[in-house]
Structure formats: C-alpha cells, structure tokens
RODO-2510 file (C-alpha; in nm, 4 decimals, decimal comma):
residues 453
     n   res          X          Y          Z
     1     m     0,0000     0,0000     0,0000
     2     t     0,1295     0,3450    -0,0881
     3     g     0,0235     0,7044    -0,0317
     4     p     0,0021     0,9314     0,2712
     5     s    -0,1959     0,6784     0,4767
     6     r     0,1241     0,4656     0,5031
     7     t     0,3568     0,7523     0,5887
     8     a     0,5490     0,6666     0,9037
     9     l     0,4189     0,8061     1,2297
    10     r     0,6217     1,0440     1,4425
    11     n     0,6409     1,0463     1,8214
    12     v     0,6735     1,3996     1,9535
    13     y     0,7642     1,4485     2,3198
    14     t     0,7151     1,7657     2,5252
    15     w     0,7321     1,8357     2,8942
    16     r     0,4031     1,8212     3,0770
    17     p     0,3110     2,1850     3,1586
    18     g     0,5112     2,2964     3,4608
    19     s     0,7776     2,0272     3,4233
    20     k     1,1421     2,0717     3,3267
    21     a     1,4846     1,9189     3,3845
    22     v     1,7518     2,0874     3,5932
    23     l     2,0901     1,9457     3,4956
    24     g     2,3399     1,9131     3,7782
    25     a     2,6775     1,7436     3,8004
    26     p     2,7785     1,5392     3,4934
    27     g     2,5401     1,2470     3,4507
    28     t     2,2741     1,3853     3,6883
    29     a     1,9525     1,5827     3,6570
    30     t     1,6390     1,6568     3,8559
    31     v     1,2958     1,6617     3,6980
    32     l     1,0738     1,9288     3,8501
    33     p     0,8250     1,9744     4,0066
    34     a     0,8237     1,6036     4,1008
    35     k     1,1872     1,6310     4,2244
    36     r     1,2625     1,3060     4,0429
    37     r     1,6391     1,2471     4,0614
    38     l     1,8113     1,1034     3,7523
    39     t     2,1632     0,9635     3,7801
    40     g     2,4011     0,7753     3,5541
    41     l     2,2924     0,9708     3,2476
    42     v     2,5012     0,9276     2,9339
    43     p     2,5740     1,2369     2,7201
    44     m     2,3062     1,1402     2,4689
    45     q     2,0420     1,1382     2,7444
    46     g     2,1602     1,4703     2,8823
    47     g     2,1329     1,6162     2,5338
    48     v     1,7705     1,5023     2,5070
    49     l     1,6865     1,6666     2,8409
    50     k     1,8374     1,9938     2,7187
    51     a     1,6414     1,9651     2,3953
    52     l     1,3170     1,9013     2,5863
    53     n     1,3792     2,2152     2,7918
    54     a     1,3978     2,4086     2,4639
    55     g     1,0853     2,2575     2,3027
    56     p     0,9358     1,9464     2,1421
    57     v     1,1597     1,6518     2,0540
    58     a     1,0422     1,4381     1,7616
    59     f     1,1440     1,0931     1,6368
    60     d     1,0444     0,9460     1,2995
    61     a     1,1912     0,6089     1,3965
    62     a     1,2787     0,4336     1,7179
    63     p     1,5394     0,6410     1,9077
    64     p     1,8669     0,4852     2,0260
    65     p     1,8211     0,2578     2,3309
    66     p     1,9575     0,5049     2,5919
    67     v     1,7213     0,7743     2,4686
    68     a     1,4291     0,5299     2,4396
    69     d     1,4868     0,4179     2,7984
    70     l     1,4916     0,7785     2,9252
    71     l     1,1766     0,8784     2,7355
    72     r     0,9986     0,5632     2,8507
    73     d     1,0821     0,6397     3,2143
    74     l     0,9769     1,0055     3,1897
    75     l     0,6541     0,9162     3,0140
    76     s     0,5677     0,6540     3,2777
    77     a     0,6480     0,9104     3,5463
    78     g     0,3848     1,1432     3,4015
    79     a     0,6456     1,4102     3,3221
    80     l     0,6055     1,4048     2,9435
    81     e     0,3262     1,4484     2,6954
    82     l     0,3427     1,2274     2,3869
    83     a     0,1895     1,3360     2,0555
    84     v     0,1575     1,0934     1,7661
    85     s     0,1657     1,2773     1,4348
    86     r     0,1968     1,2218     1,0621
    87     g     0,4181     1,4887     0,9174
    88     e     0,3066     1,8165     1,0695
    89     t    -0,0443     1,6896     1,1483
    90     e    -0,0964     1,5863     1,5091
    91     l    -0,3235     1,2812     1,5244
    92     y    -0,3606     1,2437     1,9002
    93     r    -0,1793     1,3292     2,2214
    94     l    -0,1419     1,1522     2,5561
    95     r    -0,1649     1,4136     2,8298
    96     p    -0,0788     1,2620     3,1717
    97     f    -0,1873     1,3922     3,5077
    98     r    -0,0066     1,1275     3,7153
    99     s     0,2462     0,8472     3,6778
   100     v     0,1644     0,4976     3,5549
   101     d     0,3100     0,1662     3,6727
   102     s     0,3690     0,0304     3,3222
   103     t     0,5533     0,1203     3,0060
   104     r     0,4160     0,1986     2,6636
   105     p     0,3706    -0,1150     2,4522
   106     e     0,4762    -0,1449     2,0910
   107     p     0,1878    -0,0805     1,8481
   108     r     0,0085    -0,4008     1,7522
   109     h    -0,3135    -0,4985     1,5828
   110     a    -0,5928    -0,4946     1,8390
   111     d    -0,9681    -0,4739     1,7925
   112     g    -1,0249    -0,2704     2,1044
   113     v    -1,3448    -0,0948     2,2042
   114     l    -1,3860     0,2161     2,4128
   115     s    -1,4362     0,1581     2,7818
   116     r    -1,7885     0,2362     2,8952
   117     f    -1,6349     0,4913     3,1322
   118     t    -1,4610     0,6840     2,8506
   119     v    -1,6241     1,0064     2,7377
   120     l    -1,5351     1,2430     2,4551
   121     r    -1,5991     1,6093     2,5158
   122     r    -1,4900     1,9487     2,3985
   123     t    -1,2769     2,1454     2,6392
   124     g    -1,1575     2,4807     2,5133
   125     g    -1,0701     2,4256     2,1495
   126     e    -0,9835     2,0570     2,1912
   127     v    -1,1746     1,7284     2,1749
   128     v    -1,0569     1,5145     2,4641
   129     a    -1,1184     1,1521     2,5618
   130     e    -1,1297     1,1174     2,9399
   131     n    -1,1680     0,8147     3,1646
   132     p    -1,1880     0,8313     3,5455
   133     r    -0,9817     0,5131     3,5764
   134     s    -0,7010     0,6363     3,3509
   135     w    -0,3781     0,8205     3,4276
   136     c    -0,4008     1,0528     3,1293
   137     d    -0,6338     1,2260     2,8861
   138     v    -0,6182     1,1636     2,5124
   139     v    -0,6510     1,4744     2,2955
   140     i    -0,8011     1,3943     1,9555
   141     g    -0,6190     1,6023     1,6961
   142     a    -0,7568     1,4809     1,3625
   143     p    -1,1011     1,3788     1,2298
   144     s    -0,9538     1,0506     1,1036
   145     v    -0,8813     0,9515     1,4639
   146     a    -1,2422     1,0126     1,5640
   147     a    -1,3443     0,7849     1,2761
   148     i    -1,1209     0,5099     1,4155
   149     l    -1,2821     0,5475     1,7574
   150     a    -1,6156     0,4882     1,5871
   151     g    -1,4888     0,1566     1,4506
   152     g    -1,3104     0,2524     1,1275
   153     r    -0,9822     0,0872     1,0254
   154     d    -0,9115     0,2502     0,6891
   155     d    -0,5626     0,3295     0,8136
   156     d    -0,4274     0,0268     0,9989
   157     l    -0,1011     0,2006     1,0862
   158     v    -0,2802     0,4733     1,2814
   159     a    -0,5473     0,2348     1,4130
   160     d    -0,2888    -0,0039     1,5555
   161     s    -0,1005     0,2801     1,7229
   162     l    -0,4179     0,4397     1,8611
   163     w    -0,5801     0,1245     1,9983
   164     s    -0,2515     0,0071     2,1514
   165     d    -0,2193     0,3390     2,3335
   166     l    -0,5859     0,3463     2,4366
   167     l    -0,5568    -0,0038     2,5818
   168     w    -0,2448     0,1050     2,7683
   169     t    -0,4068     0,4167     2,9094
   170     g    -0,7298     0,2377     3,0065
   171     h    -0,9514     0,4306     2,7665
   172     a    -1,0204     0,1084     2,5773
   173     v    -1,0706    -0,2599     2,6596
   174     l    -1,0290    -0,5713     2,4491
   175     d    -1,3524    -0,7243     2,5704
   176     a    -1,6480    -0,4988     2,6463
   177     d    -1,8091    -0,7786     2,8469
   178     g    -1,5144    -0,7768     3,0844
   179     e    -1,6279    -0,4525     3,2420
   180     e    -1,9715    -0,6080     3,2994
   181     s    -1,8491    -0,9369     3,4470
   182     d    -1,6523    -0,7728     3,7298
   183     f    -1,9015    -0,6612     3,9942
   184     s    -1,6837    -0,3809     4,1298
   185     a    -1,6785    -0,2207     3,7825
   186     a    -2,0303    -0,3157     3,6733
   187     a    -2,1806    -0,1703     3,9929
   188     w    -2,0703     0,1816     3,8967
   189     s    -2,2702     0,3627     3,6329
   190     p    -2,0464     0,5853     3,4189
   191     h    -2,1932     0,9146     3,5448
   192     e    -2,1609     0,8108     3,9104
   193     l    -1,7956     0,7137     3,8788
   194     w    -1,7233     1,0322     3,6848
   195     f    -1,9021     1,2409     3,9470
   196     h    -1,7098     1,0689     4,2267
   197     r    -1,3670     1,1178     4,0708
   198     r    -1,4122     1,4707     3,9402
   199     s    -1,5693     1,6137     4,2579
   200     t    -1,3041     1,4882     4,5007
   201     v    -0,9372     1,5641     4,5538
   202     g    -0,7193     1,3222     4,3592
   203     d    -0,5013     1,3015     4,0515
   204     r    -0,6635     1,6052     3,8926
   205     g    -0,7314     1,8081     4,2070
   206     t    -0,4089     1,7971     4,4022
   207     s    -0,2783     2,1256     4,2600
   208     w    -0,5980     2,3114     4,3620
   209     a    -0,5529     2,5224     4,0469
   210     h    -0,9079     2,4572     3,9248
   211     f    -1,0611     2,2785     4,2215
   212     g    -1,2309     2,3988     4,5361
   213     p    -1,3264     2,7510     4,6509
   214     t    -1,1347     2,9323     4,3776
   215     r    -1,3957     3,2080     4,3222
   216     w    -1,3281     3,1493     3,9527
   217     a    -1,6223     3,3679     3,8459
   218     d    -1,5003     3,6753     4,0333
   219     g    -1,4400     3,9514     3,7818
   220     h    -1,6318     3,7671     3,5095
   221     f    -1,9847     3,7287     3,6514
   222     a    -2,1784     3,9006     3,9277
   223     p    -2,2381     3,6869     4,2387
   224     v    -2,5811     3,5258     4,2640
   225     p    -2,7829     3,7137     4,5325
   226     a    -2,8514     3,5304     4,8559
   227     s    -3,2261     3,5951     4,8303
   228     p    -3,4026     3,4608     4,5202
   229     e    -3,6394     3,6607     4,3036
   230     p    -3,9752     3,6453     4,4880
   231     y    -4,2757     3,4818     4,3308
   232     p    -4,5625     3,7208     4,2543
   233     g    -4,8637     3,7333     4,4792
   234     e    -4,9353     3,7968     4,8414
   235     s    -4,6927     3,6817     5,1087
   236     i    -4,8513     3,4547     5,3727
   237     p    -4,6802     3,5062     5,7115
   238     l    -4,6156     3,1919     5,9153
   239     p    -4,6413     3,1664     6,2953
   240     v    -4,3110     3,2104     6,4780
   241     p    -4,2353     2,9581     6,7542
   242     d    -4,1085     3,0559     7,0974
   243     l    -3,7494     2,9336     7,0860
   244     d    -3,6810     3,0335     7,4491
   245     r    -3,9641     2,8093     7,5631
   246     l    -3,8560     2,5289     7,3309
   247     s    -3,4995     2,5452     7,4603
   248     q    -3,6374     2,4585     7,8044
   249     s    -3,9113     2,2091     7,7141
   250     d    -3,7999     2,0388     7,3929
   251     v    -3,7243     1,6674     7,3809
   252     p    -3,3550     1,5949     7,4575
   253     l    -3,1384     1,5423     7,1508
   254     a    -3,0327     1,1924     7,2584
   255     r    -3,3974     1,0848     7,2769
   256     v    -3,4805     1,2456     6,9411
   257     v    -3,1900     1,0691     6,7697
   258     e    -3,2946     0,7334     6,9135
   259     d    -3,6650     0,7823     6,8347
   260     r    -3,6185     0,9032     6,4777
   261     v    -3,7695     0,6690     6,2196
   262     s    -3,8948     0,7083     5,8653
   263     v    -4,2726     0,7494     5,8765
   264     r    -4,4628     0,6361     5,5675
   265     s    -4,8273     0,6636     5,6745
   266     f    -5,0093     0,9799     5,7848
   267     d    -5,3415     1,0674     5,9509
   268     d    -5,5436     1,2877     5,7150
   269     a    -5,8206     1,3093     5,9762
   270     a    -5,5825     1,5112     6,1968
   271     p    -5,3385     1,6853     5,9632
   272     m    -5,0520     1,9020     6,0823
   273     t    -5,1352     2,2676     6,1468
   274     v    -5,0000     2,5892     6,0006
   275     a    -4,8365     2,6575     6,3381
   276     e    -4,6513     2,3254     6,3188
   277     l    -4,5465     2,3901     5,9604
   278     g    -4,4238     2,7349     6,0612
   279     e    -4,2319     2,5926     6,3566
   280     l    -4,0680     2,3221     6,1462
   281     l    -3,9516     2,5655     5,8786
   282     y    -3,8441     2,8276     6,1314
   283     r    -3,6391     2,5831     6,3344
   284     c    -3,4788     2,4194     6,0302
   285     a    -3,4406     2,6699     5,7503
   286     r    -3,5112     3,0343     5,8333
   287     t    -3,2497     3,2955     5,7439
   288     r    -3,1332     3,4454     6,0731
   289     n    -2,9166     3,7213     5,9266
   290     v    -2,6981     3,8055     5,6266
   291     a    -2,3353     3,9137     5,6455
   292     t    -2,1210     4,0296     5,3554
   293     l    -1,7750     3,9284     5,2437
   294     e    -1,5769     4,2126     5,0899
   295     r    -1,2321     4,1702     4,9397
   296     s    -1,0270     4,4451     4,7833
   297     g    -1,0926     4,4553     4,4124
   298     t    -1,3436     4,1681     4,4177
   299     a    -1,7209     4,1328     4,4226
   300     v    -1,9209     4,1499     4,7444
   301     t    -2,0623     3,8116     4,8449
   302     e    -2,3698     3,7814     5,0674
   303     l    -2,3346     3,5209     5,3422
   304     p    -2,6598     3,4204     5,5163
   305     s    -2,6914     3,2281     5,8419
   306     r    -2,9433     2,9461     5,8883
   307     p    -2,9846     2,6728     6,1515
   308     y    -2,8035     2,4066     5,9444
   309     p    -2,4415     2,4346     5,8216
   310     s    -2,3489     2,5271     5,4647
   311     g    -2,0133     2,5311     5,2868
   312     g    -1,8811     2,8862     5,2644
   313     s    -2,2014     3,0066     5,4354
   314     l    -2,3510     3,0340     5,0875
   315     y    -2,6868     2,8600     5,1557
   316     e    -2,8042     2,7728     4,8073
   317     l    -3,0985     2,5544     4,9137
   318     e    -3,4616     2,6647     4,8887
   319     i    -3,7711     2,4857     5,0220
   320     y    -4,0960     2,4502     4,8290
   321     p    -4,3787     2,3098     5,0463
   322     v    -4,6317     2,1254     4,8322
   323     i    -4,9319     2,1283     5,0648
   324     r    -5,2147     1,8819     5,0128
   325     t    -5,3675     1,9064     5,3592
   326     v    -5,2586     2,1424     5,6391
   327     d    -5,4989     2,2982     5,8848
   328     g    -5,4834     2,6732     5,8178
   329     v    -5,3233     2,6803     5,4716
   330     a    -5,4950     2,6338     5,1372
   331     p    -5,3675     2,3425     4,9262
   332     a    -5,1070     2,4605     4,6741
   333     m    -4,7378     2,4566     4,5944
   334     y    -4,5563     2,7345     4,7823
   335     h    -4,2086     2,8780     4,8132
   336     y    -4,0760     2,9280     5,1645
   337     d    -3,9372     3,2802     5,1970
   338     s    -3,6736     3,2117     5,4612
   339     y    -3,5949     3,5830     5,5010
   340     r    -3,9504     3,6824     5,5941
   341     h    -4,0637     3,3457     5,7320
   342     a    -4,3554     3,3409     5,4934
   343     l    -4,5075     3,1421     5,2083
   344     r    -4,5665     3,2575     4,8525
   345     r    -4,7942     3,0616     4,6228
   346     v    -4,6147     2,9108     4,3219
   347     a    -4,8783     2,6891     4,1571
   348     d    -5,2209     2,5356     4,2199
   349     i    -5,2333     2,1914     4,3763
   350     d    -5,4170     2,0543     4,0701
   351     d    -5,1570     2,1900     3,8263
   352     p    -5,0415     1,8957     3,6099
   353     a    -4,6763     1,9681     3,6847
   354     v    -4,7461     1,9709     4,0599
   355     n    -4,9280     1,6402     4,0275
   356     r    -4,6243     1,4947     3,8511
   357     l    -4,4044     1,6304     4,1291
   358     l    -4,6221     1,4678     4,3968
   359     s    -4,6752     1,1335     4,2261
   360     p    -4,3339     0,9747     4,3004
   361     a    -4,3940     1,0317     4,6725
   362     a    -4,6726     0,7739     4,6567
   363     l    -4,4076     0,5103     4,5839
   364     t    -4,2337     0,6040     4,9093
   365     l    -4,5451     0,6036     5,1304
   366     a    -4,7605     0,3151     5,2491
   367     d    -5,0420     0,1919     5,0239
   368     g    -4,9655     0,4580     4,7617
   369     e    -5,1056     0,7427     4,9707
   370     l    -5,0143     1,1028     4,8902
   371     p    -4,8222     1,3183     5,1395
   372     q    -4,9840     1,5790     5,3599
   373     v    -4,6842     1,8037     5,2887
   374     m    -4,3980     1,7376     5,0515
   375     l    -4,1010     1,9673     5,0888
   376     a    -3,9253     1,9926     4,7532
   377     l    -3,5656     2,0955     4,8174
   378     a    -3,4143     2,3008     4,5374
   379     a    -3,0661     2,4391     4,4764
   380     r    -2,9892     2,7783     4,3280
   381     a    -2,6744     2,6196     4,1917
   382     g    -2,5034     2,9456     4,0980
   383     r    -2,4720     3,0377     4,4645
   384     m    -2,2220     2,7513     4,5014
   385     m    -2,0830     2,7391     4,1494
   386     w    -1,9747     3,1044     4,1473
   387     t    -1,7212     3,0180     4,4187
   388     y    -1,6493     2,6452     4,3864
   389     e    -1,5021     2,4613     4,0875
   390     q    -1,5779     2,0955     4,0059
   391     m    -1,6947     2,0075     4,3571
   392     a    -1,9965     2,2425     4,3778
   393     y    -2,2713     1,9923     4,2976
   394     a    -2,1203     1,7362     4,5345
   395     v    -2,1307     1,9961     4,8123
   396     i    -2,4931     2,0772     4,7236
   397     l    -2,5884     1,7128     4,7760
   398     k    -2,4058     1,7101     5,1092
   399     h    -2,6136     2,0116     5,2100
   400     v    -2,9289     1,8225     5,1113
   401     g    -2,8256     1,5491     5,3537
   402     v    -2,7564     1,7997     5,6309
   403     l    -3,0920     1,9738     5,5841
   404     t    -3,2762     1,6412     5,5561
   405     q    -3,1363     1,5199     5,8885
   406     t    -3,2266     1,8546     6,0469
   407     l    -3,5836     1,8114     5,9208
   408     y    -3,5940     1,4511     6,0452
   409     l    -3,4811     1,5363     6,3967
   410     t    -3,6928     1,8488     6,4324
   411     a    -4,0042     1,6725     6,3057
   412     t    -3,9419     1,3897     6,5531
   413     a    -3,9014     1,6362     6,8415
   414     m    -4,2320     1,7975     6,7412
   415     g    -4,4204     1,4679     6,7321
   416     l    -4,4465     1,4752     6,3529
   417     g    -4,3363     1,2082     6,1091
   418     g    -4,1123     1,2436     5,8092
   419     v    -3,9413     1,0436     5,5397
   420     a    -3,6782     1,1406     5,2854
   421     q    -3,7316     1,0496     4,9236
   422     g    -3,4360     0,9329     4,7170
   423     y    -3,5524     1,0804     4,3889
   424     g    -3,7805     1,3445     4,2414
   425     d    -3,9147     1,4658     3,9085
   426     t    -3,6782     1,7491     3,8216
   427     a    -3,8589     1,8250     3,4952
   428     a    -4,1898     1,8581     3,6815
   429     f    -4,0262     2,0960     3,9300
   430     a    -3,9020     2,3175     3,6477
   431     a    -4,2464     2,3160     3,4840
   432     a    -4,4261     2,3988     3,8088
   433     t    -4,1951     2,6807     3,9161
   434     g    -4,0976     2,8233     3,5791
   435     r    -3,7351     2,8286     3,6951
   436     d    -3,4521     2,7522     3,4527
   437     e    -3,3034     2,4189     3,5654
   438     l    -2,9505     2,5572     3,5199
   439     e    -3,0341     2,8291     3,7726
   440     e    -3,2516     2,6359     4,0199
   441     c    -3,3161     2,2625     4,0256
   442     n    -3,4834     2,0030     4,2449
   443     v    -3,2180     1,8132     4,4460
   444     g    -3,4144     1,6476     4,7267
   445     t    -3,7551     1,5712     4,8726
   446     f    -3,8840     1,5337     5,2305
   447     v    -4,2362     1,4233     5,3192
   448     v    -4,3792     1,5365     5,6541
   449     g    -4,7124     1,5124     5,8311
   450     r    -4,9082     1,3772     6,1292
   451     p    -4,8181     1,0112     6,1790
   452     r    -5,0972     0,7575     6,1687
   453     v    -5,1217     0,5973     6,5111
***
C-alpha cells in the first residue's frame, strides 16, 4: 500500500506543563516539580533533556536505546506528553496527570473498544477523551482519529497505534463484556464514577488550580444574590415559635436521635397545622441574618446564616412546600421565603406539573397514599458554582443530607413524622416553578405530616 496513509508516524515528546529538567553534576539531573532524581545519564540522554527544555523533541523512527529508555521512564512518570503525528499533522496526544506503573507497549493490531467509562468532550478548542480510571487524557487532533474510535480501520497504521495506546491508558478494553463481568466495575454507572472522581481531591485536584473555593467567576460574573427573586402574589406570614420556651421544654437530643424513624403513613383526619409547619420551617431553615464578604478589588458576596451548616455560608438551598392538607393553609405549591418566614404561592395543587411532582412520593409512602406536605428541596446552583469549581454539585448534595437530617430530627421532636425520598421529578419541578433548571433545580424531597397511630 502506498500514499500518505502509510507515511510513518512520528512520536513527539514535550514536557508536561510545569515540568522541566535541571541538569546538575555530569550524569545527573532533577525533573521538577516532582523532584525526580536522575543519575548515571550518558551524554546522549543529557542532550535530550536539554532539547526538551527548549521545546518538542520528535522521532520518525525508534530512538537509540539510551534515549528510548529515558523517554519511557519520563513518560511513565507522568512528566512528558506524547503526541503521535503524521508529518506536521498531530493525530492524538497523551496528556498525563499522574504516573503509571507500566511502560508503553509497541503498536500491535488490536480490535479494542472504548471503555464504557470513557467520554469524549470538547474542552476549550480541543476534543478530549477522558476516563476516570485512567492516568491521562487523550486529545483527539484529527477527524480521522475520531473515525477510528467509531470503529473505522481505513488506516491500519494509525489504528494499531491508537488502539494500543488506548488499551495502555485504560480508555479502551479488548472485551467490552469484561467490564460487565466484574461486579466492582459493573456496579458503577459511568456518570456516578465520573461524578465521584471529578468532585473529590485526587489526581486532577491535588494542585488546587481549578478545584475547590477558587472564586473562579469573580471579575467575570456578578455573584448570585442570597435571596431569590420572589414569586408574585401575596406573602402569607407563618407563625413564629417561641425558641426560648422550646430550649427549656424540647425533647432531649439523645432521645430524638434514638426515636427518629422514617414514617410512611399519615393521619389525614388530623393533619398538621400551620403553626406546626411554621415551627418546622423556622427551626430548620429560616435565614437568621446576612453578612457580607468584601475583598479588595473583588465582588461582594452575601453570606446568610441558617440553623443548618453550609459550605462557605452560601446557603443555596430553597424549600418549596407542596401542601395537600394542612390545617390553616390552602392546598397549593408554595415557596418558603426564609428571610420573611412566609409562604408565597407558586402553583395550584391541581396543576399537572405539581401532580407529577407529587406522584413519586406515593411510591415512598404506604399503600400509595399522597403526602400531607412534601417539601421539595431546590438548589440555586449558581450560589455555590460562582465560588467552587468541580466540587460544587457534590457539596450541594451534602447540604441536602444535612438539611434532611435537620428536618428529620426536628419533626421527631415535634411529634411529627417524616421520610426522605431518594428521587424526584426534576422536569416537573421546572415546569411547576418556571425556573430555569440551570439556575434552580430540584435536588431532594422530604415528606412530613401527622403520623398515623
């Protein structure tokens, strides 16, 4: 076979961003920032390190053994990026973010398939293949490579090189069924494993450059206000409990923790009252005050205080009581205004979207009954995402757990029953509230009412 498709491939090596070699005494060097000490270097290897410090180093054929050994070690250490090109056209690039305990295999024919955990996405101006179980990303540089990923083998030279590298990096597997036959791998759905790895400190997050409370949006976007835009209509004030009295007469915490159970059946003949609803919301979720964080040359951030803890004191959660039966409040879907301790009507109880929002709760409760009150917990995600990178949604879900336990314990102390729901209809929430899901979304549900004796 002749033509450009059989032109030899080039391996082009560059330092991983931030890396370089500091040459010391003859035959020695230190690779930074890993502080990897190299000794016994021959002049040819020292020359390659100097060349790498100056820019890319390319090889059209296999380099001499001393150089090949050095490049293999640096690549396995995660210090080098490797681009495979044809002429001046880069086909794909291996971009490491940690070391790997194996060396690059020689290209060979392999009918690999993408791992079910591998995703292709655009980041900046690049198309990148990522896998949470890998040690590197693979940057796709040419359309022909994307065609190979889809199963094409018009160019066996490139296909053999690509699939060999993808198998090495973990982006591909030889047998797709293998990932399904191992329980520890099959138990993870791709999005859950991705969420776990990308929202925790690890290979990608150890530098903290784009992870954590970086306030990345400062100077680019205005902070999201602490108080949401109010719904139209009259505000319905809720009764305020006497906290001084409760601090003296309330059930001891140890007893509440021991007595807490999930209640799945409620007494519609004696529903909870508006005073009890007001007390529950006041004790669990009212906004006590709002402070401000001011930094020189940066935006002012509002920091509320509520009874439950919140990362950065940002308090992104909102509560929407969907009331079917409460003594003293008309049935409807409401928003709890935590600043004024009041309700604002959002939608009628017979609104189709509200019905869809309520329906899954029947699967949680006994005999398919509907809740007296369902508290839809929503997140104004921008409150967290303006400050936090990558981990924001994970923190939001932790806050849902914190607020849910606060609701559980407070309801138990009040003689009410409650049960958390593990899922909700996020599309129905968006339809009922009219909120853009990217700005405010349903992230939890808590059913509460008078327990059936």
